[in-house]
C-alpha positions in Angstrom: -1.0 4.3 33.9 -0.1 0.9 35.4 2.8 -1.2 34.1 2.7 -5.0 34.5 5.7 -7.2 33.9 5.2 -10.9 33.4 1.8 -10.3 31.8 2.1 -13.4 29.7 2.5 -15.6 32.7 -0.1 -17.2 35.0 -0.1 -14.5 37.7 0.4 -11.6 35.3 -2.4 -12.6 32.9 -4.9 -12.9 35.8 -3.6 -9.6 37.2 -4.2 -7.9 33.9 -7.8 -9.2 33.8 -8.4 -8.0 37.4 -6.9 -4.6 36.7 -8.9 -3.9 33.6 -12.1 -5.2 35.3 -11.5 -2.5 37.9 -11.0 0.3 35.4 -7.3 0.6 35.3 -5.3 1.9 32.3 -2.8 -0.9 31.8 0.5 -1.4 29.8 2.0 -4.8 29.7 5.4 -5.7 28.3 6.2 -8.9 26.4 9.2 -10.6 24.9 7.5 -12.8 22.3 4.4 -12.0 20.3 3.4 -15.6 20.5 3.2 -15.4 24.3 0.5 -12.8 24.2 -1.9 -15.5 23.0 -1.6 -17.1 26.4 -3.0 -14.0 28.1 -5.7 -13.7 25.5 -6.7 -17.4 26.2 -7.0 -16.5 29.9 -9.4 -13.7 29.2 -11.4 -16.0 26.9 -11.5 -18.7 29.6 -13.3 -16.3 31.9 -15.5 -15.1 28.9 -13.8 -11.6 29.0 -12.2 -11.7 25.6 -13.5 -8.2 24.8 -11.5 -6.7 27.6 -8.2 -8.1 26.2 -8.1 -5.3 23.6 -7.8 -2.7 26.4 -4.2 -3.8 27.2 -1.5 -1.6 25.9 1.1 -4.1 24.8 4.8 -3.1 24.4 7.7 -5.3 23.4 10.3 -5.0 26.2 12.5 -7.0 28.5 13.4 -6.4 32.2 17.0 -7.2 31.2 17.0 -4.7 28.3 17.5 -1.2 29.7 16.7 0.7 26.5 13.3 -1.0 26.0 12.4 -0.3 29.7 13.1 3.4 29.0 10.2 3.4 26.6 8.0 1.1 28.8 8.1 3.5 31.7 6.8 6.5 29.8 3.7 7.8 31.7 3.8 5.0 34.3 2.6 5.8 37.9 2.3 2.3 39.3 4.2 -1.0 38.7 3.3 -4.6 39.3 6.5 -6.6 38.8 5.4 -10.2 38.2 8.1 -11.3 35.8 10.4 -14.0 37.1 12.2 -17.2 36.1 11.0 -20.2 38.1 13.3 -23.2 38.1 14.8 -25.6 40.6 17.4 -27.0 38.3 20.9 -26.2 39.5 21.9 -25.6 35.9 19.7 -22.5 35.8 21.5 -20.8 38.7 23.0 -18.0 36.6 19.8 -17.4 34.6 17.8 -17.3 37.9 20.1 -14.7 39.4 20.2 -12.6 36.3 16.5 -12.6 35.6 15.2 -12.4 39.1 17.8 -10.2 40.8 19.2 -8.1 38.0 15.8 -7.8 36.3 14.2 -6.6 39.6 17.1 -4.1 40.1 16.4 -2.6 36.7 12.7 -2.3 37.5 13.5 -0.6 40.8 16.0 1.7 39.2 13.5 2.9 36.6 10.7 3.2 39.2 13.0 5.6 41.2 14.1 7.5 38.1 10.5 7.9 36.8 9.0 8.8 40.2 6.7 5.8 40.3 4.1 6.3 43.1 4.0 2.6 44.2 5.7 -0.6 43.3 4.4 -4.1 43.9 6.8 -7.0 43.8 5.4 -10.6 43.5 7.9 -12.7 45.5 7.4 -16.2 47.0 7.2 -17.9 50.3 10.5 -19.5 49.2 12.1 -16.1 50.1 10.8 -16.1 53.7 13.0 -17.0 56.6 14.0 -20.2 58.4 12.4 -21.4 61.5 14.3 -21.5 64.8 13.8 -24.5 67.0 11.4 -22.7 69.3 9.3 -21.3 66.4 6.2 -23.0 64.8 5.1 -20.7 62.0 7.1 -18.8 59.4 6.0 -15.2 59.3 7.1 -12.1 57.5 9.5 -11.4 60.4 11.2 -14.8 60.4 14.9 -14.4 59.8 16.6 -15.7 56.7 19.5 -17.9 57.7 22.2 -17.9 55.0 23.9 -20.8 56.7 21.0 -23.1 55.9 20.5 -24.7 52.4 18.2 -22.9 50.0 17.3 -23.5 46.4 18.8 -21.3 43.8 15.3 -20.1 43.1 14.8 -19.1 46.7 18.1 -17.3 46.8 17.2 -15.4 43.7 13.9 -14.3 45.0 15.5 -13.3 48.3 18.1 -11.3 46.4 15.3 -9.6 44.4 13.6 -8.6 47.6 16.8 -7.0 48.7 16.8 -4.9 45.6 13.2 -3.8 46.4 14.2 -2.9 49.9 17.0 -0.8 48.5 14.4 1.1 46.6 12.6 1.8 49.8 15.8 3.3 51.2 15.9 5.6 48.1 12.3 6.7 48.7 10.3 4.3 46.6 7.0 3.2 48.1 6.7 -0.6 47.8 4.6 -3.7 48.6 6.0 -7.2 48.5 3.7 -10.2 48.4 4.9 -13.7 49.2 2.4 -16.2 47.8 2.5 -19.9 48.5 1.8 -22.5 45.8 -0.7 -20.7 43.5 -3.6 -22.7 42.2 -5.5 -21.6 39.1 -8.4 -23.2 37.3 -7.6 -26.7 35.9 -8.4 -25.4 32.4 -5.3 -23.2 32.5 -3.1 -26.3 32.2 -3.7 -26.1 28.5 -2.3 -22.5 28.6 0.5 -22.7 31.2 2.2 -26.1 31.5 4.7 -25.3 34.3 4.5 -24.1 37.9 1.7 -25.3 40.1 -0.3 -26.4 37.0 2.1 -29.4 37.0 0.2 -30.8 39.9 -2.9 -31.1 37.8 -1.0 -32.7 34.9 0.8 -35.3 37.1 -2.4 -36.4 38.8 -4.3 -36.6 35.5 -1.5 -38.7 34.1 -1.8 -41.2 37.0 0.6 -40.0 39.7 1.3 -43.0 41.9 3.3 -41.4 44.8 2.4 -39.0 47.5 4.3 -37.4 50.3 3.3 -36.2 53.8 5.1 -32.9 53.6 3.0 -29.7 53.5 3.2 -26.1 52.4 1.0 -23.1 52.0 -1.5 -22.9 49.1 -3.4 -20.0 47.7 -5.7 -19.3 44.8 -4.8 -17.1 41.9 -7.9 -15.1 42.6 -6.8 -14.2 46.0 -3.2 -13.3 44.9 -4.3 -10.7 42.3 -7.1 -9.3 44.4 -4.9 -8.8 47.4 -2.1 -7.3 45.4 -4.6 -4.8 43.9 -6.1 -4.0 47.3 -2.6 -3.4 48.8 -1.6 -1.1 46.0 -4.9 0.9 46.4 -4.4 1.2 50.2 -2.2 3.5 52.2 -0.1 0.5 53.3 3.5 0.8 52.1 6.9 -0.7 52.6 5.6 -4.0 54.0 5.6 -7.6 52.9 2.7 -10.0 53.2 2.5 -13.8 53.2 -0.4 -14.9 51.0 -1.6 -18.4 51.9 -5.1 -19.6 52.4 -4.0 -22.7 54.3 -1.2 -25.1 55.1 -2.1 -28.4 53.4 -0.5 -31.8 53.3 0.6 -32.7 49.7 -1.3 -36.0 49.9 -4.5 -34.2 50.7 -4.2 -31.7 47.9 -3.4 -34.4 45.4 -6.4 -36.4 46.5 -8.7 -33.4 46.0 -7.3 -32.9 42.5 -7.8 -36.6 41.8 -11.4 -36.5 42.9 -12.2 -33.5 40.7 -10.4 -35.0 37.7 -11.9 -38.4 38.4 -8.4 -39.8 38.3 -6.8 -42.4 40.5 -5.5 -41.2 43.8 -1.8 -41.6 44.6 -1.5 -44.7 46.8 2.3 -45.1 47.5 3.9 -43.1 50.3 7.2 -41.7 49.1 9.3 -41.4 52.2 12.1 -38.8 52.6 14.6 -41.6 52.0 12.9 -42.6 48.8 12.6 -39.0 47.6 16.3 -38.5 48.1 17.1 -41.6 46.1 14.8 -40.4 43.3 16.5 -37.0 42.9 19.9 -38.6 42.8 18.7 -41.1 40.2 17.0 -38.4 38.2 20.2 -36.3 38.2 22.2 -39.2 36.8 19.6 -39.9 34.2 19.4 -36.3 33.0 23.2 -36.1 32.8 23.5 -39.3 30.7 20.6 -38.5 28.4 20.9 -34.7 28.2 17.4 -34.2 29.7 16.2 -31.4 31.9 15.8 -32.5 35.4 12.3 -33.2 36.6 13.3 -33.7 40.3 16.1 -31.9 42.2 17.4 -32.0 45.7 15.4 -28.8 46.5 12.1 -30.1 45.1 12.6 -33.5 46.8 13.2 -31.8 50.2 10.3 -29.5 49.7 8.0 -32.5 49.1 8.5 -33.8 52.6 9.2 -30.6 54.5 6.6 -29.5 57.0 6.8 -25.8 57.1 3.8 -23.9 58.4 3.2 -20.3 57.2 1.1 -17.6 59.0 -1.3 -15.4 57.1 -2.3 -13.3 60.1 -0.5 -10.2 59.0 -2.6 -9.8 55.8 -5.8 -10.8 57.6 -5.1 -8.0 60.1 -4.1 -5.4 57.6 -7.0 -5.9 55.1 -9.5 -8.1 56.9 -8.7 -10.7 54.2 -10.9 -13.8 54.0 -9.2 -16.3 51.7 -11.0 -18.6 49.4 -11.1 -22.2 50.5 -8.6 -24.0 48.4 -10.4 -27.4 48.1 -13.7 -25.7 47.3 -11.9 -23.5 44.7 -10.4 -26.5 42.9 -13.9 -28.0 42.7 -15.6 -24.9 41.5 -12.8 -23.7 39.2 -12.8 -27.1 37.4 -16.1 -26.1 35.8 -14.6 -23.3 33.8 
């Protein structure tokens, strides 16, 4: 049997659908009964509602050891998708607890229960920092602890360290590092946060764009590649999953065209973005609001990191879906 954590999230829900479509016997853990409806909505979106009943749901939490004892009964393979995603400095403790301690618990149980293979869904945020002579960030790029990183990035890097500890104790693992994950636009009514915020902001008339770039990948490719890696003989490796490096202005324009919304027209320079995150911090403090822009997200908006996907293409012969074409076609769901 396969165990999936984070099955009520964007990646986990799509992974559950992919696993069941491929004949896997699946158990998924959840913390709140209400969240299960999100996963059911994903199945219904793809007109696969009948397959939803095949999921073996179990109430458990990656931070609750007794519940995991039950969840791991009969488990041979694990996909660990559960994570807290936040770039608000106020969430530092929660990020470290959920992402690092939670992953440590999953690794420990996988070792104790003789799990055959463990897949950890990480992030390109946990990849290394470019040296002056380097152009592309790869799986081998060194992490520089002296450079500034978001609390989220640090927590995912720390989680990876727990997974590599598992390798040293004889656990077979796969780590995937997806870029910004794009799902069908219709999923914004199910999942409000994460990359779906791009759709919402453009639909609401986003005025600003930046000329930074990052790696983007479709949800279809993420779950498909994770499954293929787990079925392969490949083990104890990490893989960057990005279809392409795309400038934020260009991806926002594509989304605007599909939504028939106004394209962002004002270039937000690095100086302006830095002003905005400071102003947003002051506003959120005065009015007790959650921050919508932080130093980390502001910097990311104008950073020009390029990521290489050559390793996964070589390992599996992967051909990624075209992101712009996907946004157009997936909008019809």
